[in-house]
C-alpha positions in Angstrom: 14.1 10.0 -49.3 16.9 8.3 -46.7 20.5 8.6 -47.5 22.2 5.4 -49.1 24.4 4.6 -46.0 21.0 4.6 -43.8 19.6 2.3 -45.9 22.5 -0.3 -47.0 24.5 -1.0 -44.1 26.7 -3.9 -44.9 26.8 -7.3 -47.0 26.2 -10.2 -45.0 29.1 -12.5 -46.6 29.0 -16.0 -45.1 29.4 -19.5 -46.6 25.6 -19.8 -47.4 25.1 -16.3 -48.8 28.0 -16.9 -51.2 26.8 -19.9 -52.6 23.2 -18.4 -52.9 25.1 -15.6 -54.8 26.8 -18.4 -57.5 23.7 -20.3 -57.8 20.5 -17.9 -57.8 22.3 -14.4 -58.1 21.0 -13.4 -54.7 22.9 -11.2 -52.6 22.1 -10.4 -49.0 22.5 -7.2 -47.1 22.0 -5.8 -43.6 19.7 -2.8 -44.2 18.1 -0.1 -42.1 15.3 -1.1 -39.9 13.0 1.6 -41.4 14.0 0.9 -45.2 11.3 -0.6 -47.5 11.8 -2.9 -50.5 11.6 0.3 -53.0 14.3 2.1 -51.2 16.4 -1.0 -51.0 16.0 -1.6 -54.7 16.7 2.0 -55.5 19.9 2.0 -53.3 21.4 -1.1 -54.7 21.1 0.1 -58.3 22.4 3.4 -57.5 25.5 2.2 -55.4 26.5 -1.0 -57.7 24.9 0.0 -60.9 23.2 -3.3 -61.6 19.3 -4.2 -62.5 17.3 -5.7 -59.5 14.8 -8.2 -60.1 13.6 -8.8 -56.6 13.9 -7.9 -52.9 12.7 -9.9 -50.0 13.4 -8.8 -46.5 12.9 -9.7 -43.0 13.2 -8.6 -39.5 15.9 -10.6 -37.2 15.0 -10.7 -33.6 18.1 -9.8 -31.3 19.2 -12.9 -29.0 18.9 -12.6 -25.2 22.9 -13.0 -23.9 24.6 -13.3 -20.6 27.5 -11.4 -19.9 29.0 -12.8 -16.7 26.3 -12.4 -14.2 24.6 -9.5 -16.1 21.9 -10.4 -19.0 21.2 -8.1 -21.9 19.8 -8.5 -25.5 21.3 -7.9 -28.9 19.5 -5.4 -31.3 17.0 -6.3 -33.7 18.0 -5.7 -37.2 16.6 -6.1 -41.1 18.1 -8.3 -43.4 17.3 -8.3 -47.1 17.8 -10.9 -49.9 18.2 -8.8 -53.3 18.2 -11.2 -56.6 19.8 -9.2 -59.5 18.7 -9.7 -63.2 20.2 -12.3 -65.4 23.7 -10.8 -66.3 24.2 -8.7 -63.5 26.7 -9.9 -60.8 28.3 -8.1 -57.5 32.0 -9.2 -56.8 33.1 -8.2 -53.3 36.1 -10.3 -53.3 37.3 -10.0 -57.1 40.5 -8.7 -57.6 
């Protein structure tokens, strides 16, 4: 099994994702490109000690960008939408 830090890279914290967290109890993470739904579920449950109800994933294609006169491409990455069971929450900014 892959290490937890290879599966969960970082939470995606935006206005839209925080709205989803409040209304649908769904949190968004950047995950490793080779991580599958079962590994993501196990990693979330182990790190945050919560019950996961559903995991949805999608591959995000990197954009082509221009740096002065040179063209480059951002890396592809994977995003996971994690829905928690009723009564479970993750507090990223709670003090």
